[in-house]
Every structure is written in structure tokens, then in C-alpha cells.
KEMARGU-379597 format. One line per field, with one value per atom (N, C-alpha, C, O): residue number from 1; residue in one letter; atom name; y, x, z. Coordinates in nm, 4 decimals, padded with zeros to 6 digits. Layout:
N
resi [NUM, ...]
resn [A, ...]
name [CA, ...]
y [Y, ...]
x [X, ...]
z [Z, ...]
This chain:
108
resi [1, 1, 1, 1, 2, 2, 2, 2, 3, 3, 3, 3, 4, 4, 4, 4, 5, 5, 5, 5, 6, 6, 6, 6, 7, 7, 7, 7, 8, 8, 8, 8, 9, 9, 9, 9, 10, 10, 10, 10, 11, 11, 11, 11, 12, 12, 12, 12, 13, 13, 13, 13, 14, 14, 14, 14, 15, 15, 15, 15, 16, 16, 16, 16, 17, 17, 17, 17, 18, 18, 18, 18, 19, 19, 19, 19, 20, 20, 20, 20, 21, 21, 21, 21, 22, 22, 22, 22, 23, 23, 23, 23, 24, 24, 24, 24, 25, 25, 25, 25, 26, 26, 26, 26, 27, 27, 27, 27, 28, 28, 28, 28, 29, 29, 29, 29, 30, 30, 30, 30, 31, 31, 31, 31, 32, 32, 32, 32, 33, 33, 33, 33, 34, 34, 34, 34, 35, 35, 35, 35, 36, 36, 36, 36, 37, 37, 37, 37, 38, 38, 38, 38, 39, 39, 39, 39, 40, 40, 40, 40, 41, 41, 41, 41, 42, 42, 42, 42, 43, 43, 43, 43, 44, 44, 44, 44, 45, 45, 45, 45, 46, 46, 46, 46, 47, 47, 47, 47, 48, 48, 48, 48, 49, 49, 49, 49, 50, 50, 50, 50, 51, 51, 51, 51, 52, 52, 52, 52, 53, 53, 53, 53, 54, 54, 54, 54, 55, 55, 55, 55, 56, 56, 56, 56, 57, 57, 57, 57, 58, 58, 58, 58, 59, 59, 59, 59, 60, 60, 60, 60, 61, 61, 61, 61, 62, 62, 62, 62, 63, 63, 63, 63, 64, 64, 64, 64, 65, 65, 65, 65, 66, 66, 66, 66, 67, 67, 67, 67, 68, 68, 68, 68, 69, 69, 69, 69, 70, 70, 70, 70, 71, 71, 71, 71, 72, 72, 72, 72, 73, 73, 73, 73, 74, 74, 74, 74, 75, 75, 75, 75, 76, 76, 76, 76, 77, 77, 77, 77, 78, 78, 78, 78, 79, 79, 79, 79, 80, 80, 80, 80, 81, 81, 81, 81, 82, 82, 82, 82, 83, 83, 83, 83, 84, 84, 84, 84, 85, 85, 85, 85, 86, 86, 86, 86, 87, 87, 87, 87, 88, 88, 88, 88, 89, 89, 89, 89, 90, 90, 90, 90, 91, 91, 91, 91, 92, 92, 92, 92, 93, 93, 93, 93, 94, 94, 94, 94, 95, 95, 95, 95, 96, 96, 96, 96, 97, 97, 97, 97, 98, 98, 98, 98, 99, 99, 99, 99, 100, 100, 100, 100, 101, 101, 101, 101, 102, 102, 102, 102, 103, 103, 103, 103, 104, 104, 104, 104, 105, 105, 105, 105, 106, 106, 106, 106, 107, 107, 107, 107, 108, 108, 108, 108]
resn [M, M, M, M, G, G, G, G, I, I, I, I, Q, Q, Q, Q, D, D, D, D, I, I, I, I, I, I, I, I, E, E, E, E, G, G, G, G, K, K, K, K, K, K, K, K, Q, Q, Q, Q, W, W, W, W, R, R, R, R, A, A, A, A, H, H, H, H, M, M, M, M, A, A, A, A, R, R, R, R, V, V, V, V, K, K, K, K, A, A, A, A, L, L, L, L, P, P, P, P, P, P, P, P, D, D, D, D, Y, Y, Y, Y, Q, Q, Q, Q, I, I, I, I, V, V, V, V, Y, Y, Y, Y, K, K, K, K, E, E, E, E, M, M, M, M, Q, Q, Q, Q, K, K, K, K, Y, Y, Y, Y, L, L, L, L, F, F, F, F, K, K, K, K, V, V, V, V, G, G, G, G, P, P, P, P, I, I, I, I, G, G, G, G, L, L, L, L, S, S, S, S, D, D, D, D, G, G, G, G, Q, Q, Q, Q, L, L, L, L, L, L, L, L, T, T, T, T, G, G, G, G, I, I, I, I, V, V, V, V, D, D, D, D, F, F, F, F, F, F, F, F, E, E, E, E, E, E, E, E, G, G, G, G, V, V, V, V, V, V, V, V, S, S, S, S, G, G, G, G, K, K, K, K, G, G, G, G, V, V, V, V, L, L, L, L, E, E, E, E, L, L, L, L, L, L, L, L, G, G, G, G, N, N, N, N, D, D, D, D, V, V, V, V, A, A, A, A, A, A, A, A, F, F, F, F, C, C, C, C, D, D, D, D, D, D, D, D, L, L, L, L, L, L, L, L, K, K, K, K, D, D, D, D, T, T, T, T, R, R, R, R, T, T, T, T, Y, Y, Y, Y, A, A, A, A, D, D, D, D, I, I, I, I, Y, Y, Y, Y, Q, Q, Q, Q, K, K, K, K, S, S, S, S, L, L, L, L, S, S, S, S, G, G, G, G, E, E, E, E, P, P, P, P, G, G, G, G, T, T, T, T, A, A, A, A, E, E, E, E, K, K, K, K]
name [N, CA, C, O, N, CA, C, O, N, CA, C, O, N, CA, C, O, N, CA, C, O, N, CA, C, O, N, CA, C, O, N, CA, C, O, N, CA, C, O, N, CA, C, O, N, CA, C, O, N, CA, C, O, N, CA, C, O, N, CA, C, O, N, CA, C, O, N, CA, C, O, N, CA, C, O, N, CA, C, O, N, CA, C, O, N, CA, C, O, N, CA, C, O, N, CA, C, O, N, CA, C, O, N, CA, C, O, N, CA, C, O, N, CA, C, O, N, CA, C, O, N, CA, C, O, N, CA, C, O, N, CA, C, O, N, CA, C, O, N, CA, C, O, N, CA, C, O, N, CA, C, O, N, CA, C, O, N, CA, C, O, N, CA, C, O, N, CA, C, O, N, CA, C, O, N, CA, C, O, N, CA, C, O, N, CA, C, O, N, CA, C, O, N, CA, C, O, N, CA, C, O, N, CA, C, O, N, CA, C, O, N, CA, C, O, N, CA, C, O, N, CA, C, O, N, CA, C, O, N, CA, C, O, N, CA, C, O, N, CA, C, O, N, CA, C, O, N, CA, C, O, N, CA, C, O, N, CA, C, O, N, CA, C, O, N, CA, C, O, N, CA, C, O, N, CA, C, O, N, CA, C, O, N, CA, C, O, N, CA, C, O, N, CA, C, O, N, CA, C, O, N, CA, C, O, N, CA, C, O, N, CA, C, O, N, CA, C, O, N, CA, C, O, N, CA, C, O, N, CA, C, O, N, CA, C, O, N, CA, C, O, N, CA, C, O, N, CA, C, O, N, CA, C, O, N, CA, C, O, N, CA, C, O, N, CA, C, O, N, CA, C, O, N, CA, C, O, N, CA, C, O, N, CA, C, O, N, CA, C, O, N, CA, C, O, N, CA, C, O, N, CA, C, O, N, CA, C, O, N, CA, C, O, N, CA, C, O, N, CA, C, O, N, CA, C, O, N, CA, C, O, N, CA, C, O, N, CA, C, O, N, CA, C, O, N, CA, C, O, N, CA, C, O, N, CA, C, O, N, CA, C, O, N, CA, C, O, N, CA, C, O, N, CA, C, O, N, CA, C, O, N, CA, C, O]
y [00.8343, 00.9153, 01.0125, 00.9718, 01.1396, 01.2416, 01.2829, 01.2381, 01.3680, 01.4147, 01.4915, 01.4830, 01.5660, 01.6406, 01.5462, 01.5751, 01.4333, 01.3341, 01.2752, 01.2542, 01.2489, 01.1946, 01.2956, 01.2592, 01.4207, 01.5256, 01.5414, 01.5525, 01.5425, 01.5554, 01.4362, 01.4524, 01.3171, 01.1975, 01.2033, 01.1628, 01.2534, 01.2666, 01.3691, 01.3492, 01.4773, 01.5785, 01.5193, 01.5419, 01.4441, 01.3815, 01.2804, 01.2731, 01.2019, 01.1031, 01.1704, 01.1247, 01.2779, 01.3506, 01.4100, 01.4070, 01.4634, 01.5178, 01.4062, 01.4246, 01.2916, 01.1760, 01.1326, 01.1095, 01.1215, 01.0783, 01.1825, 01.1467, 01.3096, 01.4134, 01.3931, 01.4133, 01.3533, 01.3226, 01.2034, 01.2026, 01.1031, 00.9846, 01.0240, 00.9788, 01.1071, 01.1489, 01.2360, 01.2495, 01.2947, 01.3767, 01.2899, 01.3396, 01.1616, 01.0710, 01.0353, 01.0467, 00.9924, 00.9452, 00.8247, 00.7552, 00.8008, 00.6940, 00.5556, 00.4830, 00.5170, 00.3841, 00.3719, 00.2662, 00.4783, 00.4788, 00.4695, 00.3989, 00.5409, 00.5370, 00.3967, 00.3502, 00.3291, 00.1934, 00.1005, 00.0251, 00.1061, 00.0182, 00.0538, -00.0357, 00.1825, 00.2226, 00.1649, 00.1097, 00.1778, 00.1286, -00.0223, -00.0728, -00.0949, -00.2400, -00.2733, -00.3658, -00.1983, -00.2196, -00.1902, -00.2632, -00.0829, -00.0447, -00.1557, -00.1913, -00.2104, -00.3199, -00.4397, -00.5005, -00.4725, -00.5866, -00.5641, -00.6538, -00.4449, -00.4169, -00.4143, -00.4595, -00.3619, -00.3624, -00.5056, -00.5372, -00.5909, -00.7300, -00.8064, -00.8809, -00.7881, -00.8581, -00.8012, -00.8757, -00.6704, -00.6070, -00.5950, -00.6484, -00.5246, -00.5006, -00.4189, -00.3251, -00.4540, -00.3923, -00.2416, -00.1682, -00.1934, -00.0508, 00.0273, 00.1435, -00.0314, 00.0362, 00.1596, 00.2573, 00.1564, 00.2678, 00.3954, 00.5030, 00.3869, 00.5085, 00.5884, 00.7036, 00.5293, 00.6015, 00.6082, 00.6566, 00.5616, 00.5729, 00.4902, 00.5361, 00.3697, 00.2809, 00.3381, 00.3466, 00.3768, 00.4295, 00.5619, 00.5871, 00.6452, 00.7722, 00.7469, 00.8157, 00.6493, 00.6139, 00.5641, 00.5939, 00.4885, 00.4407, 00.5575, 00.5607, 00.6530, 00.7702, 00.8511, 00.8978, 00.8682, 00.9376, 00.8675, 00.9321, 00.7354, 00.6548, 00.6714, 00.6856, 00.6696, 00.6868, 00.8268, 00.8419, 00.9283, 01.0652, 01.0786, 01.1465, 01.0148, 01.0164, 00.9454, 00.9895, 00.8361, 00.7643, 00.8480, 00.8439, 00.9231, 01.0111, 01.1186, 01.1464, 01.1789, 01.2850, 01.2312, 01.3013, 01.1088, 01.0513, 00.9967, 00.9526, 00.9995, 00.9577, 00.8078, 00.7590, 00.7349, 00.5892, 00.5472, 00.6133, 00.4366, 00.3767, 00.3048, 00.2693, 00.2840, 00.2237, 00.0813, 00.0404, 00.0057, -00.1307, -00.1350, -00.2349, -00.0278, -00.0187, -00.0073, -00.0580, 00.0597, 00.0755, -00.0525, -00.0930, -00.1154, -00.2263, -00.3637, -00.4594, -00.3750, -00.5058, -00.5512, -00.4831, -00.6648, -00.7124, -00.7749, -00.7846, -00.8168, -00.8806, -00.7831, -00.7752, -00.7107, -00.6078, -00.6706, -00.6152, -00.7853, -00.8529, -00.8939, -00.8830, -00.9406, -00.9770, -00.8538, -00.8616, -00.7408, -00.6158, -00.5814, -00.5450, -00.5935, -00.5657, -00.6617, -00.6216, -00.7892, -00.8871, -00.8513, -00.8687, -00.8015, -00.7590, -00.6406, -00.6306, -00.5513, -00.4379, -00.4859, -00.4256, -00.5946, -00.6433, -00.7581, -00.8119, -00.7970, -00.9198, -00.9190, -01.0251, -00.8061, -00.7999, -00.7355, -00.6954, -00.7259, -00.6615, -00.7656, -00.8565, -00.7522, -00.8425, -00.7996, -00.6807, -00.8957, -00.8651, -00.9301, -01.0195, -00.8823, -00.9446, -01.0870, -01.1726, -01.1126, -01.2488, -01.3410, -01.4561, -01.2918, -01.3715, -01.4065, -01.5199, -01.3088, -01.3316, -01.4350, -01.5227, -01.4247, -01.5198, -01.6606, -01.7570, -01.6721, -01.8027, -01.8637, -01.9831, -01.7798, -01.8292, -01.8759, -01.9753, -01.8036, -01.8424, -01.9752, -02.0523, -02.0018, -02.1285, -02.2457, -02.3568, -02.2221, -02.3316, -02.3519, -02.4523, -02.2583, -02.2677, -02.3464, -02.3988, -02.3534, -02.4207, -02.3361, -02.2139, -02.3984, -02.3230, -02.2213, -02.2523, -02.1018, -01.9977, -01.9241, -01.8441, -01.9479, -01.8798, -01.7703, -01.7188, -01.7352, -01.6303, -01.4987, -01.4657, -01.4228, -01.2921, -01.1906, -01.2061, -01.0873, -00.9798, -00.8609, -00.7589]
x [-01.2076, -01.1073, -01.0505, -00.9924, -01.0682, -01.0205, -00.8777, -00.8174, -00.8260, -00.6883, -00.6706, -00.5655, -00.7728, -00.7654, -00.7520, -00.6789, -00.8228, -00.8131, -00.6729, -00.6193, -00.6144, -00.4786, -00.3795, -00.2917, -00.3925, -00.3029, -00.3178, -00.2183, -00.4403, -00.4644, -00.4078, -00.3503, -00.4240, -00.3690, -00.2175, -00.1604, -00.1530, -00.0067, 00.0370, 00.1371, -00.0370, -00.0048, -00.0155, 00.0706, -00.1212, -00.1401, -00.0303, 00.0197, 00.0079, 00.1132, 00.2470, 00.3212, 00.2775, 00.4030, 00.4044, 00.5073, 00.2927, 00.2837, 00.3007, 00.3672, 00.2414, 00.2541, 00.4001, 00.4512, 00.4668, 00.6066, 00.6985, 00.8022, 00.6626, 00.7400, 00.7318, 00.8301, 00.6151, 00.6006, 00.6871, 00.7484, 00.6919, 00.7739, 00.9214, 00.9949, 00.9644, 01.1053, 01.1444, 01.2630, 01.0470, 01.0748, 01.0946, 01.1404, 01.0608, 01.0783, 01.2263, 01.3040, 01.2658, 01.4033, 01.4330, 01.3408, 01.5604, 01.5968, 01.5425, 01.4988, 01.5440, 01.4935, 01.3436, 01.2968, 01.2693, 01.1261, 01.1043, 01.0146, 01.1864, 01.1726, 01.1955, 01.1217, 01.2981, 01.3287, 01.2113, 01.1685, 01.1596, 01.0480, 00.9236, 00.8515, 00.8974, 00.7808, 00.7905, 00.6934, 00.9068, 00.9230, 00.9042, 00.8462, 00.9522, 00.9316, 00.7838, 00.7318, 00.7167, 00.5733, 00.4969, 00.4051, 00.5361, 00.4707, 00.4859, 00.3890, 00.6061, 00.6281, 00.5406, 00.4785, 00.5366, 00.4577, 00.3100, 00.2422, 00.2604, 00.1184, 00.0836, -00.0240, 00.1734, 00.1478, 00.1471, 00.0741, 00.2282, 00.2350, 00.1096, 00.0531, 00.0660, -00.0519, -00.1781, -00.2700, -00.1824, -00.2899, -00.4232, -00.5223, -00.4296, -00.5628, -00.6465, -00.5965, -00.7699, -00.8563, -00.8689, -00.8759, -00.8719, -00.8868, -00.7572, -00.7578, -00.6457, -00.5164, -00.5118, -00.4448, -00.5813, -00.5743, -00.6390, -00.6128, -00.7230, -00.7842, -00.6874, -00.7153, -00.5746, -00.4700, -00.4843, -00.3935, -00.5946, -00.6184, -00.5198, -00.4718, -00.4895, -00.4017, -00.2601, -00.2025, -00.2049, -00.0685, -00.0589, 00.0395, -00.1590, -00.1608, -00.1686, -00.1031, -00.2480, -00.2584, -00.1260, -00.0919, -00.0510, 00.0798, 00.1748, 00.2480, 00.1744, 00.2609, 00.2197, 00.3059, 00.0903, 00.0430, 00.0951, 00.1452, 00.0827, 00.1289, 00.2795, 00.3260, 00.3547, 00.4996, 00.5363, 00.6279, 00.4661, 00.4945, 00.4693, 00.5446, 00.3647, 00.3380, 00.4496, 00.4888, 00.5006, 00.6109, 00.7377, 00.8100, 00.7644, 00.8818, 00.8676, 00.9620, 00.7495, 00.7256, 00.7419, 00.7933, 00.6989, 00.7105, 00.8500, 00.8776, 00.9385, 01.0766, 01.0987, 01.1997, 01.0065, 01.0190, 01.0846, 01.0695, 01.1573, 01.2112, 01.1005, 00.9977, 01.1221, 01.0175, 00.9853, 00.8692, 01.0855, 01.0579, 00.9907, 00.9280, 01.0034, 00.9282, 00.7784, 00.6952, 00.7458, 00.6052, 00.5478, 00.4363, 00.6246, 00.5719, 00.6055, 00.5320, 00.7142, 00.7653, 00.8684, 00.8925, 00.9282, 01.0355, 00.9866, 01.0635, 00.8626, 00.8088, 00.7160, 00.5964, 00.7743, 00.6985, 00.5909, 00.4817, 00.6206, 00.5205, 00.3989, 00.2853, 00.4224, 00.3101, 00.2275, 00.1049, 00.2934, 00.2221, 00.1327, 00.0163, 00.1887, 00.1101, -00.0080, -00.1188, 00.0175, -00.0916, -00.2022, -00.3204, -00.1642, -00.2651, -00.3458, -00.4660, -00.2792, -00.3520, -00.4569, -00.5631, -00.4249, -00.5106, -00.6021, -00.6727, -00.6028, -00.6730, -00.8217, -00.8780, -00.8854, -01.0278, -01.0511, -01.1630, -00.9465, -00.9540, -00.9441, -00.8613, -01.0269, -01.0221, -00.9084, -00.8921, -00.8302, -00.7165, -00.7348, -00.8174, -00.6550, -00.6560, -00.6025, -00.6416, -00.5131, -00.4627, -00.5763, -00.5821, -00.6667, -00.7827, -00.8710, -00.9167, -00.8936, -00.9765, -00.9108, -00.9781, -00.7797, -00.7069, -00.7153, -00.7414, -00.6930, -00.7020, -00.8408, -00.8547, -00.9426, -01.0796, -01.1047, -01.1737, -01.0483, -01.0683, -00.9984, -01.0453, -00.8862, -00.8166, -00.8900, -00.8847, -00.9584, -01.0275, -01.1698, -01.2335, -01.2191, -01.3574, -01.3687, -01.2705, -01.4893, -01.5170, -01.4632, -01.4550, -01.4267, -01.3818, -01.4877, -01.6065, -01.4422, -01.5332, -01.6032, -01.6927, -01.5659, -01.6325, -01.5460, -01.5776, -01.4394, -01.3499, -01.4250, -01.5045, -01.3970, -01.4616, -01.3961, -01.2805, -01.4699, -01.4149, -01.3852, -01.3380]
z [-01.7726, -01.7072, -01.8102, -01.9107, -01.7836, -01.8734, -01.8427, -01.7452, -01.9271, -01.9112, -01.7805, -01.7169, -01.7407, -01.6143, -01.4953, -01.4006, -01.5002, -01.3935, -01.3864, -01.2776, -01.5012, -01.5053, -01.4491, -01.3709, -01.4877, -01.4381, -01.2875, -01.2159, -01.2399, -01.0959, -01.0200, -00.9124, -01.0756, -01.0139, -01.0032, -00.9020, -01.1068, -01.1037, -00.9994, -00.9305, -00.9881, -00.8867, -00.7469, -00.6618, -00.7246, -00.5936, -00.5648, -00.4526, -00.6660, -00.6466, -00.6162, -00.5293, -00.6870, -00.6617, -00.5214, -00.4540, -00.4774, -00.3412, -00.2392, -00.1372, -00.2661, -00.1777, -00.1682, -00.0586, -00.2821, -00.2828, -00.2192, -00.1634, -00.2265, -00.1575, -00.0065, 00.0648, 00.0415, 00.1847, 00.2236, 00.3304, 00.1368, 00.1645, 00.1692, 00.2570, 00.0759, 00.0705, 00.1893, 00.2195, 00.2565, 00.3751, 00.5000, 00.6030, 00.4918, 00.6049, 00.6221, 00.5272, 00.7422, 00.7626, 00.6708, 00.6279, 00.6414, 00.5466, 00.5822, 00.4929, 00.7099, 00.7449, 00.7169, 00.6748, 00.7400, 00.7092, 00.5576, 00.5115, 00.4814, 00.3355, 00.2815, 00.1946, 00.3331, 00.2870, 00.3155, 00.2281, 00.4368, 00.4737, 00.3928, 00.3486, 00.3727, 00.2933, 00.1520, 00.1004, 00.0902, -00.0472, -00.0542, -00.1503, 00.0462, 00.0486, 00.0686, 00.0062, 00.1550, 00.1761, 00.0469, 00.0096, -00.0199, -00.1446, -00.2485, -00.3155, -00.2624, -00.3566, -00.3211, -00.4083, -00.1939, -00.1476, -00.1774, -00.2274, -00.1467, -00.1681, -00.3168, -00.3559, -00.3997, -00.5434, -00.5970, -00.6909, -00.5370, -00.5813, -00.5402, -00.6203, -00.4161, -00.3652, -00.4286, -00.4625, -00.4444, -00.5170, -00.4486, -00.4983, -00.3328, -00.2766, -00.3749, -00.4370, -00.3881, -00.4890, -00.4690, -00.5675, -00.3459, -00.3200, -00.3174, -00.2767, -00.3590, -00.3521, -00.4405, -00.4069, -00.5518, -00.6461, -00.5938, -00.6476, -00.4905, -00.4371, -00.3506, -00.3173, -00.3140, -00.2425, -00.0920, -00.0245, -00.0373, 00.1058, 00.1880, 00.2917, 00.1427, 00.2182, 00.2264, 00.3349, 00.1130, 00.1116, 00.1863, 00.2558, 00.1726, 00.2458, 00.3954, 00.4736, 00.4353, 00.5765, 00.6324, 00.7469, 00.5528, 00.5967, 00.6176, 00.7165, 00.5262, 00.5412, 00.6638, 00.7383, 00.6858, 00.8065, 00.9321, 01.0242, 00.9346, 01.0479, 01.0685, 01.1817, 00.9598, 00.9685, 01.0179, 01.0988, 00.9700, 01.0155, 01.1654, 01.2353, 01.2142, 01.3581, 01.4344, 01.5424, 01.3788, 01.4411, 01.4478, 01.5473, 01.3429, 01.3409, 01.4473, 01.5213, 01.4549, 01.5533, 01.6956, 01.7827, 01.7192, 01.8536, 01.8824, 01.9940, 01.7821, 01.8023, 01.7993, 01.8500, 01.7411, 01.7343, 01.6029, 01.5002, 01.6085, 01.4876, 01.4129, 01.4706, 01.2858, 01.2037, 01.2492, 01.2450, 01.2923, 01.3364, 01.4730, 01.5081, 01.5499, 01.6756, 01.6465, 01.7218, 01.5365, 01.4980, 01.4379, 01.4708, 01.3497, 01.2709, 01.3261, 01.3019, 01.3991, 01.4383, 01.3361, 01.2365, 01.3609, 01.2736, 01.1437, 01.0481, 01.1376, 01.0179, 00.9448, 00.9726, 00.8521, 00.7801, 00.6921, 00.6787, 00.6323, 00.5479, 00.6314, 00.5852, 00.7530, 00.8406, 00.8751, 00.8831, 00.8957, 00.9222, 00.8023, 00.8190, 00.6817, 00.5610, 00.5486, 00.5131, 00.5786, 00.5733, 00.6724, 00.6427, 00.7898, 00.8879, 00.8351, 00.8597, 00.7628, 00.7036, 00.6032, 00.5884, 00.5355, 00.4272, 00.4664, 00.3810, 00.5934, 00.6311, 00.5970, 00.5702, 00.5970, 00.5630, 00.4268, 00.3948, 00.3480, 00.2179, 00.1083, 00.1147, 00.0102, -00.1042, -00.1963, -00.2241, -00.2434, -00.3288, -00.4659, -00.4842, -00.5613, -00.6925, -00.6848, -00.7642, -00.5893, -00.5689, -00.5257, -00.5689, -00.4410, -00.4000, -00.5197, -00.5338, -00.6040, -00.7227, -00.8128, -00.8671, -00.8285, -00.9120, -00.8534, -00.9254, -00.7226, -00.6566, -00.6749, -00.7013, -00.6603, -00.6756, -00.8190, -00.8414, -00.9153, -01.0540, -01.0848, -01.1686, -01.0169, -01.0383, -00.9776, -01.0303, -00.8671, -00.7994, -00.8501, -00.8182, -00.9277, -00.9755, -01.1040, -01.1566, -01.1524, -01.2786, -01.3929, -01.3805, -01.5031, -01.6200, -01.6644, -01.6724, -01.6924, -01.7373, -01.6257, -01.6530, -01.4986, -01.3882, -01.3272, -01.2199, -01.3933, -01.3390, -01.3330, -01.4210, -01.2242, -01.2087, -01.2990, -01.3385, -01.3313, -01.4139, -01.3280, -01.3781]
């Protein structure tokens, strides 16, 4: 990864966060909590940005349709996040597998 890639990544992240800041306050709060949860659970493909961008797209559509954020997600935001990740491999899964496996069989 060269310096240009890092600069481009920062530009994309700033543009993404500008979209988040344009959302209503209740959407911003829920997005930030979802972001914390997803960073903690660690889906392997999170770094490509598709998941977080998709969430912002979904939220923007909800704002346009006049729905509250909990109308879109339901009352259990963590369960919504788990549903997003149900078929996705996470770093937590890899860690769990390494704990249950034989010594020296942890994945890289």
C-alpha cells in the first residue's frame, strides 16, 4: 500500500463521514453504535467499505421516506447487525476456532 492509496483511503473515509454527519441526529447515533459494534466483531470484509457504505445508503433512503431509524432497524440494533453478518466470516470466528483447535493450528 503506497502513500497514494493511504491518501485516497482518507479522502473516501472523510466523504463517508460527511454523509453520516448529514443524517438526522437519531440516525447518526445509531450509525455510530453500529460502527462500534461492527469494528468490535470484525467482519473480515469491513475494510473494503462496502458494508458501512451500504448502511449509510440504507439510512439515507429511510430519511427520504420519512421513517425513523428504529422503524427501519427494529428495537434491537445489535440483532440487526448480527443479521447483516450472519453469512460473513469475522475475526471473532477465527479467534474462536483457534481456541477450540489444536495448539499451533490458528489461522493467519
